[in-house]
C-alpha positions in Angstrom: -55.0 1.8 31.8 -55.7 3.1 35.2 -52.3 1.8 36.4 -50.7 4.0 33.8 -52.2 7.1 35.4 -50.3 6.6 38.6 -47.6 9.2 39.4 -44.1 8.3 38.4 -40.9 10.1 39.1 -42.0 13.2 37.1 -44.9 12.2 34.9 -47.7 12.8 34.6 -47.3 16.5 35.2 -51.0 17.2 34.5 -54.2 15.1 34.7 -54.2 12.8 31.7 -57.2 10.8 32.6 -59.4 12.4 29.9 -56.8 12.1 27.1 -57.2 9.5 24.4 -54.9 6.5 24.9 -53.6 6.9 21.3 -52.6 10.5 22.0 -50.8 9.6 25.2 -48.9 6.8 23.5 -47.8 9.2 20.7 -46.8 11.9 23.2 -44.8 9.5 25.4 -43.2 8.0 22.3 -42.0 11.3 21.0 -40.9 12.3 24.5 -39.0 9.1 24.9 -37.2 9.6 21.6 -36.4 13.2 22.5 -35.2 12.3 26.0 -32.9 9.7 24.7 -31.4 12.3 22.4 -30.9 14.3 25.5 -29.1 11.4 27.2 -26.8 10.9 24.2 -25.9 14.6 24.2 -25.6 15.3 28.0 -23.4 12.3 28.5 -20.6 14.2 26.6 -19.6 16.7 29.5 -18.8 14.0 32.0 -17.1 11.9 29.3 -15.1 14.9 28.2 -14.1 15.5 31.9 -13.0 11.9 32.2 -10.9 12.1 29.0 -9.2 15.2 30.4 -8.6 13.7 33.8 -7.2 10.4 32.5 -5.0 12.3 30.1 -3.2 14.2 32.9 0.6 13.8 32.9 3.5 14.4 35.3 7.0 15.3 34.6 9.8 12.7 35.4 13.5 13.1 35.0 15.2 10.1 33.3 18.5 9.1 31.9 19.0 10.3 28.3 20.4 7.4 26.3 21.6 9.7 23.6 23.8 11.7 26.0 25.4 9.3 28.5 25.7 10.9 31.9 22.9 13.4 31.2 19.3 13.5 32.2 16.2 14.8 30.5 12.6 15.4 31.5 9.7 13.4 29.9 6.0 13.5 30.4 4.4 10.3 31.6 0.7 9.5 32.2 -0.6 10.1 35.7 -3.0 7.2 35.3 -2.2 3.7 34.5 -3.8 3.0 31.1 -5.5 -0.3 32.1 -6.8 1.1 35.3 -8.1 4.2 33.6 -10.0 2.1 31.0 -11.7 0.1 33.8 -12.5 3.0 36.2 -13.3 6.5 35.0 -13.6 5.7 31.3 -15.7 2.6 31.8 -17.8 4.3 34.4 -18.3 7.3 32.1 -19.4 5.2 29.1 -21.7 3.1 31.4 -22.9 6.1 33.4 -26.5 6.2 31.9 -27.2 2.6 32.8 -25.5 2.8 36.2 -27.4 6.0 37.1 -30.6 4.4 35.8 -30.3 1.4 38.1 -29.4 3.5 41.1 -32.1 6.1 40.6 -34.7 3.3 40.2 -33.8 1.8 43.6 -33.9 5.2 45.3 -37.1 6.4 43.6 -38.9 3.1 44.4 -38.1 3.6 48.2 -35.4 0.9 48.0 -37.6 -1.7 46.5 -36.3 -3.7 43.5 -37.5 -2.4 40.2 -37.5 -4.5 37.0 -36.1 -1.8 34.7 -32.6 -1.2 36.1 -31.4 -4.8 36.4 -32.9 -5.9 33.2 -31.6 -2.8 31.3 -28.1 -3.8 32.3 -28.7 -7.3 31.0 -30.3 -6.1 27.8 -27.6 -3.5 27.2 -24.8 -6.1 27.8 -26.5 -8.3 25.2 -26.8 -5.4 22.8 -23.2 -4.4 23.2 -21.6 -7.9 23.0 -23.8 -9.4 20.4 -25.4 -6.8 18.2 -22.7 -4.1 18.3 -19.9 -6.6 17.8 -21.8 -8.2 14.9 -22.2 -4.9 13.3 -18.6 -4.1 13.9 -17.5 -7.2 12.0 -19.5 -6.2 9.0 -18.8 -2.4 8.9 -15.1 -2.8 8.9 -13.9 -1.2 5.6 -13.8 -3.6 2.7 -10.5 -5.5 2.4 -9.4 -4.5 5.9 -9.2 -6.2 9.3 -9.2 -5.1 12.9 -7.6 -7.4 15.4 -6.8 -7.1 19.1 -3.2 -5.9 19.3 -2.6 -5.9 23.0 -4.0 -9.3 23.9 -2.5 -9.1 27.3 -3.5 -11.5 30.1 -5.6 -8.8 31.7 -7.9 -8.8 28.7 -8.6 -12.4 29.4 -9.1 -11.6 33.0 -11.6 -8.8 32.2 -13.4 -11.2 29.8 -13.7 -13.8 32.6 -15.0 -11.3 35.1 -17.6 -10.0 32.7 -19.0 -13.5 32.1 -18.6 -14.5 35.7 -20.5 -11.4 36.8 -23.8 -12.6 35.3 -23.2 -16.1 36.5 -22.7 -14.6 40.0 -25.9 -12.7 39.8 -27.8 -15.8 38.8 -26.2 -17.8 41.7 -27.2 -15.1 44.2 -30.7 -14.8 42.9 -31.5 -18.5 42.4 -29.1 -20.6 44.4 -27.7 -19.0 47.6 -30.6 -16.9 48.7 -33.4 -17.3 46.2 -35.1 -14.0 45.3 -33.2 -12.3 48.2 -30.0 -10.2 48.2 -28.3 -10.1 51.6 -26.0 -7.4 52.7 -22.9 -9.6 52.3 -23.9 -10.6 48.7 -24.4 -7.0 47.7 -21.1 -6.0 49.3 -19.2 -8.9 47.6 -20.8 -7.9 44.3 -19.5 -4.4 44.6 -16.2 -5.5 46.0 -15.5 -7.7 43.0 -15.1 -4.5 41.0 -12.1 -3.1 42.9 -10.7 -6.6 43.1 -10.8 -6.7 39.3 -9.1 -3.3 39.1 -6.3 -4.4 41.4 -5.7 -7.6 39.5 -5.6 -5.8 36.2 -3.1 -3.3 37.6 -0.8 -6.0 39.0 -0.9 -7.9 35.7 -0.4 -4.8 33.6 2.6 -3.7 35.7 4.1 -7.2 35.5 3.8 -7.1 31.7 5.3 -3.7 31.6 8.3 -4.8 33.7 8.8 -7.7 31.4 8.7 -5.5 28.3 11.1 -3.0 29.9 13.5 -5.8 30.8 13.4 -7.1 27.2 14.0 -3.6 25.8 16.9 -3.0 28.2 18.5 -6.3 27.2 18.1 -5.5 23.5 19.1 -1.9 23.5 21.4 -1.9 26.6 19.8 1.3 27.7 18.3 2.5 31.0 15.1 0.6 31.8 13.5 3.7 33.3 13.9 5.6 30.1 12.5 2.8 28.0 9.4 2.6 30.2 8.6 6.3 29.8 9.9 7.2 26.5 7.2 8.7 24.3 6.8 8.3 20.6 6.2 10.8 17.8 3.9 8.8 15.7 0.8 10.9 16.5 2.6 14.3 16.2 2.1 16.8 13.5 5.5 17.5 12.1 7.3 17.8 8.8 8.2 14.1 8.7 4.7 12.9 9.5 2.9 15.4 7.3 5.0 14.5 4.2 4.6 10.8 5.0 0.8 11.0 5.3 0.4 13.1 2.1 2.1 10.4 0.1 -1.3 8.6 0.0 -3.0 11.5 -1.8 -3.7 11.0 -5.5 -3.1 14.7 -6.2 0.1 15.1 -4.1 2.0 15.4 -7.3 -0.2 18.2 -8.5 -0.4 20.9 -5.7 -2.6 23.1 -7.8 -5.3 20.5 -7.7 -5.2 20.2 -3.9 -6.5 22.8 -1.5 -4.7 23.4 1.8 -7.9 22.8 3.7 -8.5 19.4 2.1 -4.9 18.4 2.6 -4.9 19.5 6.3 -8.2 17.6 6.9 -6.7 14.5 5.3 -3.4 14.8 7.3 -5.3 15.3 10.5 -7.5 12.3 9.9 -4.6 10.0 9.0 -2.4 11.2 11.8 -5.3 10.5 14.3 -5.2 6.9 13.3 -1.8 6.5 14.9 -3.0 7.9 18.2 -4.4 5.5 20.7 -7.8 7.0 21.7 -9.9 6.0 24.7 -13.5 4.7 24.6 -14.6 8.1 26.1 -13.1 9.9 23.1 -15.0 7.8 20.7 -18.2 8.1 22.7 -17.9 11.9 22.6 -17.2 11.7 18.9 -20.2 9.5 18.3 -22.5 11.8 20.3 -21.3 14.8 18.3 -22.0 13.0 15.0 -25.4 12.0 16.2 -26.4 15.6 17.2 -24.9 17.5 14.2 -22.1 18.8 16.4 -18.5 19.5 15.7 -16.9 16.4 14.3 -13.8 15.2 16.2 -12.3 13.8 13.0 -12.7 16.3 10.0 -14.5 15.3 6.8 -12.1 14.1 4.1 -13.0 14.0 0.4 -12.9 10.3 -0.7 -11.7 11.5 -4.1 -8.4 12.5 -2.5 -7.6 9.0 -1.3 -6.2 6.4 -3.5 -7.8 3.1 -2.7 -4.6 1.3 -3.7 -2.0 3.1 -1.6 1.2 3.1 -3.5 4.8 3.4 -2.6 5.6 7.1 -2.7 7.7 8.3 -5.6 7.1 5.2 -7.7 5.0 5.8 -10.8 1.9 3.7 -10.3 0.1 4.9 -13.3 -0.4 1.7 -15.2 -2.1 1.3 -18.5 -5.1 -1.0 -18.5 -4.0 -4.3 -19.9 -7.3 -4.4 -21.9 -6.2 -1.4 -23.9 -3.6 -1.4 -26.7 -1.0 1.3 -27.1 -0.3 2.4 -30.7 2.8 4.5 -31.7 5.7 4.8 -34.1 8.9 2.9 -33.1 10.9 6.1 -33.3 10.1 9.8 -33.2 12.4 10.5 -36.1 13.4 8.6 -39.3 16.1 9.6 -41.8 16.3 8.4 -45.5 18.4 9.0 -48.5 16.7 11.0 -51.3 17.5 8.2 -53.7 16.3 5.4 -51.4 12.8 5.4 -53.1 10.8 5.1 -49.9 10.8 5.6 -46.1 9.7 2.7 -44.0 8.1 3.7 -40.7 7.3 1.0 -38.1 4.1 1.2 -36.1 4.2 -0.8 -32.9 1.5 -2.1 -30.6 1.9 -2.9 -26.9 -0.6 -3.8 -24.2 -3.6 -5.7 -25.4 -2.7 -7.8 -28.5 -5.9 -9.8 -28.8 -8.2 -7.4 -30.6 -8.3 -5.9 -34.1 -7.1 -2.3 -34.1 -7.9 0.3 -36.9 -6.3 3.7 -36.9 -5.7 6.6 -39.4 -2.5 8.0 -40.7 -1.7 11.0 -42.8 1.4 12.9 -44.1 2.0 16.6 -43.2 4.3 19.0 -45.1 7.3 20.4 -43.4 10.3 21.8 -45.3 9.8 18.8 -47.6 6.7 19.3 -49.7 4.3 16.7 -51.0 4.5 16.2 -54.7 8.0 17.5 -54.9 9.9 15.6 -52.2 7.5 12.8 -51.2 4.2 11.3 -52.2 1.3 12.4 -49.9 -0.6 9.6 -48.2 -3.7 9.3 -46.0 -5.5 6.1 -45.0 -6.3 3.5 -42.4 -3.9 0.8 -41.0 -5.1 -2.4 -39.5 -3.5 -4.6 -36.9 -5.1 -8.0 -36.7 -5.3 -10.0 -33.4 -1.8 -11.1 -32.4 0.0 -8.6 -34.7 2.4 -6.3 -32.8 3.8 -4.3 -35.7 3.0 -3.0 -39.2 5.1 -1.0 -41.7 4.0 2.2 -43.4 5.8 3.0 -46.6 6.1 6.6 -47.8 7.4 7.1 -51.4 10.4 9.5 -51.6 10.9 11.6 -54.8 14.4 12.2 -56.2 14.4 15.5 -58.1 18.1 15.2 -59.0 18.8 18.6 -57.4 21.1 19.0 -54.4 19.2 20.1 -51.3 19.9 20.5 -47.6 18.2 18.4 -45.0 14.4 18.5 -45.5 11.7 17.0 -43.3 8.0 16.1 -43.3 5.8 14.5 -40.7 3.5 11.5 -40.4 0.7 11.6 -37.9 -1.4 8.8 -36.4 -5.0 9.5 -35.2 -7.8 7.4 -33.6 -10.9 6.1 -35.3 -13.8 7.1 -33.0 -15.4 3.7 -32.6 -12.0 2.1 -31.7 -11.1 4.5 -28.8 -12.3 1.9 -26.3 -9.7 -0.7 -27.4 -6.6 1.4 -27.9 -4.9 4.7 -27.1 -2.1 6.5 -29.0 1.3 6.5 -27.3 3.7 9.5 -27.1 5.3 8.7 -30.4 2.1 9.3 -32.4 3.9 11.8 -34.7 7.1 10.9 -36.6 9.5 13.2 -38.4 11.0 11.9 -41.6 14.3 13.6 -42.6 15.4 13.4 -46.3 19.2 13.8 -47.1 21.1 13.6 -50.4 23.7 11.1 -49.1 24.1 9.0 -46.0 26.5 7.3 -43.7 26.1 5.6 -40.3 26.0 9.0 -38.5 26.9 10.0 -35.0 25.1 9.4 -31.7 24.7 11.9 -28.9 22.3 13.0 -26.3 19.9 15.7 -27.5 20.8 17.7 -24.4 23.8 17.3 -22.1 21.9 18.5 -19.0 18.4 18.0 -17.8 16.7 19.8 -14.8 13.5 18.1 -13.7 11.2 18.5 -10.7 11.0 15.7 -8.2 7.3 15.2 -9.0 7.8 14.8 -12.7 7.3 11.0 -12.5 9.5 10.1 -15.5 12.3 11.9 -17.2 12.8 11.2 -20.9 16.4 11.4 -22.1 16.7 11.7 -25.8 19.5 10.1 -27.9 19.7 11.3 -31.5 21.5 10.0 -34.6 22.9 12.9 -36.6 24.6 13.2 -40.0 23.4 9.9 -41.3 21.1 6.9 -40.6 22.4 4.1 -42.8 22.5 0.6 -41.3 21.7 -0.8 -37.9 23.3 0.7 -34.8 23.1 -0.3 -31.1 24.4 1.5 -28.0 24.5 0.6 -24.3 23.5 3.1 -21.6 23.8 3.1 -17.8 23.1 5.4 -14.9 25.7 6.6 -12.5 25.0 7.8 -9.0 26.2 11.1 -7.8 24.3 12.9 -5.1 21.1 11.1 -6.2 20.9 7.4 -5.2 19.5 4.7 -7.3 16.5 3.1 -5.6 15.9 6.1 -3.3 15.7 9.1 -5.7 15.3 7.4 -9.1 15.1 4.0 -10.7 18.4 3.5 -12.4 19.9 0.7 -14.3 21.3 0.0 -17.7 20.0 -1.1 -21.1 20.5 -1.1 -24.9 19.2 1.3 -27.6 18.8 -0.2 -31.1 18.6 2.1 -34.1 17.3 0.3 -37.2 18.2 1.5 -40.7 16.7 5.0 -41.1 15.8 5.5 -37.4 17.4 8.6 -36.0 15.9 9.2 -32.5 15.4 7.1 -29.5 14.7 7.8 -25.8 15.6 6.5 -22.4 12.9 6.7 -19.7 13.9 6.9 -16.1 11.5 7.0 -13.2 12.0 9.7 -10.6 10.9 9.0 -7.1 9.0 11.7 -5.3 9.6 11.1 -1.6 8.0 14.4 -0.6 10.9 15.2 1.8 12.8 18.4 2.1 16.1 17.8 0.2 18.8 19.6 -1.7 19.1 19.3 -5.4 20.4 15.9 -6.4 22.3 14.7 -9.5 22.9 11.5 -11.4 24.4 10.8 -14.8 23.3 8.8 -17.9 26.3 7.5 -19.9 26.4 6.0 -23.5 29.0 3.3 -24.0 30.0 0.3 -26.1 28.9 1.9 -29.4 28.9 -0.6 -32.2 29.0 -1.1 -35.9 31.2 1.8 -36.8 29.2 4.6 -35.5 31.1 7.8 -34.9 30.4 9.5 -31.5 31.0 13.0 -30.3 32.6 13.8 -27.0 29.2 14.4 -25.4 28.5 10.8 -24.3 27.2 11.7 -20.8 24.1 13.6 -19.8 23.5 14.9 -16.2 20.0 14.9 -14.7 19.4 17.3 -11.8 16.4 16.6 -9.5 15.1 19.7 -7.9 12.4 20.0 -5.2 9.0 21.1 -6.2 8.7 24.6 -4.8 4.9 24.5 -4.9 4.8 21.3 -3.0 7.2 22.7 -0.3 4.9 25.7 0.1 1.9 23.4 0.3 3.6 21.3 3.0 4.3 24.4 5.1 0.7 25.6 4.9 -0.7 22.1 5.6 1.6 21.7 8.6 0.4 25.0 10.1 -3.3 24.3 9.5 -3.0 20.6 10.6 -1.6 21.7 14.0 -4.7 23.9 14.5 -7.1 21.1 13.4 -5.2 18.6 15.6 -5.7 20.8 18.6 -9.4 20.6 18.0 -9.3 16.8 18.5 -8.1 17.5 22.1 -11.2 17.3 24.3 -11.8 19.9 27.0 -9.7 22.7 25.6 -12.6 25.0 24.7 -13.6 28.0 26.9 -17.1 28.3 28.3 -17.9 30.9 25.6 -16.5 28.7 22.8 -18.5 25.8 24.2 -21.8 27.7 23.8 -20.8 28.9 20.4 -20.0 25.3 19.2 -23.3 24.1 20.8 -25.4 26.6 18.9 -23.7 26.1 15.5 -24.2 23.3 13.0 -21.1 21.0 12.8 -19.4 23.3 15.4 -19.4 26.2 12.9 -17.9 24.2 10.0 -20.7 25.0 7.6 -18.7 24.1 4.5 -18.7 20.4 5.4 -22.2 20.4 7.0 -24.8 18.2 5.4 -28.6 18.7 5.2 -28.9 15.8 7.7 -26.5 17.7 10.1 -28.9 20.6 10.1 -31.8 18.2 10.9 -29.9 16.6 13.8 -28.8 20.0 15.1 -32.4 21.2 15.1 -33.6 18.2 17.0 -30.8 18.3 19.6 -30.4 22.1 19.9 -32.0 22.3 23.3 -29.9 19.5 24.8 -26.7 20.9 23.3 -27.3 24.3 24.8 -28.2 22.6 28.1 -25.0 20.5 28.1 -23.0 23.7 27.3 -24.2 25.1 30.7 -21.9 22.5 32.4 -18.6 24.3 33.1 -15.8 23.0 30.7 -12.8 21.2 32.0 -10.7 24.3 31.3 -12.8 26.4 33.6 -10.8 27.8 36.5 -8.0 25.3 35.6 -10.0 22.6 37.3 -8.9 19.9 34.7 -12.4 18.4 34.6 -12.8 17.8 38.3 -15.6 20.3 38.4 -17.1 19.3 35.1 -17.5 15.6 36.1 -19.9 16.0 39.2 -22.0 18.7 37.5 -22.3 16.7 34.3 -23.3 13.6 36.3 -26.0 15.5 38.1 -27.4 16.8 34.8 -27.2 13.4 33.2 -29.0 11.8 36.2 -31.9 14.2 35.8 -32.3 13.5 32.1 -32.1 9.8 32.7 -34.9 10.1 35.4 -37.1 11.8 32.7 -36.1 9.1 30.2 -36.9 6.2 32.6 -40.2 7.6 33.7 -41.2 8.1 30.1 -40.2 4.6 29.2 -42.2 3.1 32.1 -45.3 5.1 31.1 -44.9 4.2 27.4 -44.4 0.5 28.2 -47.4 0.5 30.4 -49.6 2.2 27.8 -48.8 -0.3 25.1 -49.2 -3.2 27.5 -45.7 -4.5 28.0 -44.5 -6.1 31.1 -41.8 -4.1 32.9 -39.2 -6.8 32.4 -40.0 -7.0 28.7 -39.8 -3.2 28.5 -36.3 -3.4 29.9 -34.8 -6.5 28.3 -36.4 -6.4 24.9 -37.9 -3.0 24.3 -35.2 -1.1 26.2 -32.5 -3.0 24.3 -34.0 -2.1 20.9 -35.9 1.1 21.4 -35.5 2.6 24.8 -31.8 2.0 24.8 -31.4 4.5 22.0 -30.0 6.8 24.7 -28.0 4.2 26.6 -26.9 1.4 24.3 -26.9 2.9 20.8 -24.0 5.2 21.7 -22.0 2.0 22.1 -22.8 1.1 18.5 -21.9 4.6 17.2 -18.7 4.7 19.2 -17.7 1.3 18.1 -18.4 2.2 14.5 -16.2 5.4 14.9 -13.5 3.4 16.6 -13.4 0.8 13.8 -13.2 3.5 11.2 -10.4 5.5 12.7 -8.5 2.9 14.8 -6.1 0.4 13.3 -6.9 -2.3 15.9 -9.9 -3.8 17.6 -8.8 -3.2 21.2 -11.2 -0.3 21.8 -14.2 -1.6 19.9 -14.2 -5.1 21.5 -12.8 -3.8 24.8 -15.8 -1.5 25.2 -18.3 -4.4 25.0 -16.2 -6.7 27.3 -15.1 -4.1 29.9 -18.4 -2.3 30.1 -20.3 -5.6 30.8 -18.1 -6.2 33.9 -18.5 -2.6 35.1 -22.3 -2.7 34.6 -22.7 -5.9 36.7 -20.4 -5.1 39.6 -21.0 -1.4 39.9 -24.4 -1.0 38.1 -25.9 -3.8 40.3 -23.5 -3.8 43.3 -24.0 -0.1 44.2 -27.9 0.0 44.2 -28.0 -3.4 45.8 -25.7 -2.3 48.6 -27.8 0.8 49.2 -31.0 -1.2 49.3 -29.7 -4.1 51.5 -28.2 -1.6 53.9 -31.6 0.2 54.1 -33.6 -3.0 54.7 -31.0 -4.5 57.0 -31.2 -1.5 59.3 -34.9 -2.2 59.6 -34.3 -5.9 60.1 -35.8 -6.9 56.8 -34.5 -8.5 53.6 -34.1 -6.9 50.2 -36.3 -8.9 47.8 -35.6 -9.1 44.1 -38.3 -10.6 41.9 -36.4 -12.9 39.5 -39.1 -13.6 36.9 -37.5 -13.2 33.5 -34.0 -12.8 34.9 -33.8 -16.4 36.0 -34.3 -17.4 32.4 -32.6 -14.5 30.5 -29.3 -14.5 32.4 -28.4 -18.2 31.6 -29.5 -17.7 27.9 -27.3 -14.6 27.7 -24.4 -16.4 29.3 -24.6 -19.3 26.8 -24.8 -16.8 23.9 -21.9 -14.8 25.2 -19.7 -17.9 25.4 -20.7 -18.7 21.8 -19.9 -15.2 20.6 -16.5 -15.2 22.3 -15.8 -18.6 20.7 -16.7 -17.2 17.2 -14.2 -14.3 17.7 -11.6 -16.8 18.8 -12.2 -19.0 15.7 -12.1 -15.9 13.4 -8.7 -15.0 14.9 -7.2 -18.3 13.8 -8.8 -18.8 10.4 -7.1 -17.2 7.3 -10.4 -17.2 5.5 -11.6 -14.7 8.1 -8.5 -12.6 7.8 -7.1 -14.0 11.0 -8.8 -11.1 12.9 -11.7 -10.5 15.1 -13.3 -7.9 12.9 -13.5 -7.4 9.1 -11.8 -9.7 6.5 -13.2 -11.0 3.2 -16.8 -10.0 2.5 -18.6 -13.4 2.7 -17.0 -14.6 5.9 -17.5 -11.3 7.7 -21.2 -11.1 6.7 -21.7 -14.7 7.9 -19.9 -14.0 11.2 -21.8 -10.7 11.7 -25.1 -12.3 10.9 -24.4 -15.0 13.6 -23.9 -12.3 16.2 -27.0 -10.4 15.3 -29.0 -13.6 15.1 -27.9 -14.6 18.6 -29.1 -11.2 19.8 -32.5 -11.5 18.1 -33.0 -15.0 19.5 -32.1 -13.7 23.0 -34.8 -11.0 22.6 -37.4 -13.4 21.3 -36.8 -16.1 23.9 -36.9 -13.5 26.7 -40.2 -12.0 25.5 -41.8 -15.5 25.0 -40.7 -16.4 28.5 -42.1 -13.2 30.0 -45.5 -13.9 28.5 -45.5 -17.5 29.7 -45.2 -18.9 26.1 -42.0 -20.7 27.3 -42.4 -22.4 30.7 -38.9 -23.6 31.0 -37.2 -22.8 34.3 -33.4 -22.7 34.4 
């Protein structure tokens, strides 16, 4: 334990020689956890600055294809996207590990330490194996995430990331064993800009090919095609109405608050915006510290799991439930007919026995004088779809005008689980003194319905008689409303059985949620048969009007969504707002803050306030160029505390330094360096439609960590020792074993992803897919990571003596 009392970079601050070892272990453990929270929080200022810097745009004048001979100004990114991902963004997300390796070299007087190199190896294994494995599993059920832009440069970055570790092994074990010479360090660092140049060249070549293809297809100016921007991620009327179509309550504005709708619109719109890894890292850090969420909370109850086509009525009755109702809403009988026959129909489930009640209710016709009152239970056996209810009619030999009574169906309590009553659960029975076939007409000649009504019911009535069987054809006629776009039109036949006097035509109305003028279509009766007399009113008009409440909701949601969308833009807060957000739970959004958010906020409060001391990118209009260096300095100081604490803790519990880095750091110490990878990947999978960012982070960051995280400190150390005429020695120990093992496991992991992309059983995607295959695939990745940790630990303690 005496070795653990030696002075580190910062600790021990006071004499700890008299302290119990258990107390020191506990204090350093708590301190280690707290410092890693600090790393996760203080990495956000430089990442925010990087996001702002790489988002800078410049104005370019291009040909306007919509106005030949004219030009227009468009904004184009100042940074090439591929270069930005591999430079500032990758360096920002890898900053804790790069700074750790560099500080360790400097603090140890340019001697090689075990923590920095091994931490980069352990973090790479954690990102590629564990994080990717978790990403496969946490992809939402029934969904997949695949690499959309599988450009050649992605394969190039993958090759460089794997070759990097192979190169490190060759330099340490083959070319100059256990020694890094100046040219090796220089070449290691130089491979990084070489990679960037190659990626830029390939990306520009792919871009020119795409532009040429677009130019040939559209016959427009290539320059415009290259820089034309899209509106998919904009908050406008079109996008707001489109996104809100996925809300269950979009047809009931009174049930939907403007705040909830705006949160949902903002969240859904964000999915159409390509976000960088830095953006997701900042979002993950905020989530972990109880800070302001980049993506607002959305109530899951608002989202229909089965997104339906807007306007189409997707409310389907469960096929396990029967629907019981009369065949008609109205029946007409002669007073001397003796009885009225009412048909009760069953649709839906026909395989169960159904019992239901019926009873007669007086109207202008009275029980005992005009008809015989009845009350009882009807039964439909399995397979039966219809039964007949007979009501006796009394002839009092006196002339009377039209009289009516009613028959009502009702449920039996114990049967409610197997059937429901349909709309025609009450029937009107009309009694007349004499009868003829009657006349057919619409009950109304004009209907005015709201666009969100779902279904309009057009009534057809049989007046002045109901003798015999009648049939009539109907069809819809487009006017300003269009069949298929505004309503579900068609044609059909209505059949009136003897005594039936009312039928209906149901027409679905599509709610497209767009701003439109009132629209009209017609329903026409034609081809009347069997001697029926018709009136001149054989056409009914249906006018579809916009839902005023819905339009007001859209306007309010549009306004609030624009405000919320602006909050997703990093680096727009003033210095005062930055402090206010840092000191508030969930950035001040207490409504959606959870108890756990308060706990995380309390733990990270000091670090959030400290990070707020870094000037924001908007300060003095510096666009992040001042925030970046100040944030890096602060992050470096926190990492120094973190590394010193990790070394002391590892020493106190008796771990070897290399084990502390490769195994302990990857699982416990890397809470502040590698776990943000996991959180950012999870956030990217949740809010991104593709796997480019989530997998790209693991692949790209591995390359950056090797060439920059090792090349930079190695170059500093070799230059220092070369100036003194000496060599920079690197104890290989566990690295000579762990690097080949990681390389083999990484190749296996990439092969698994490739196989998943080609197999339908895996959803033909790198992430997600059917439950069982994705759990198996994810388990393989996590198992590879665990085996890597176990083998590295066993080798470090000489349990495994194999030399590779």
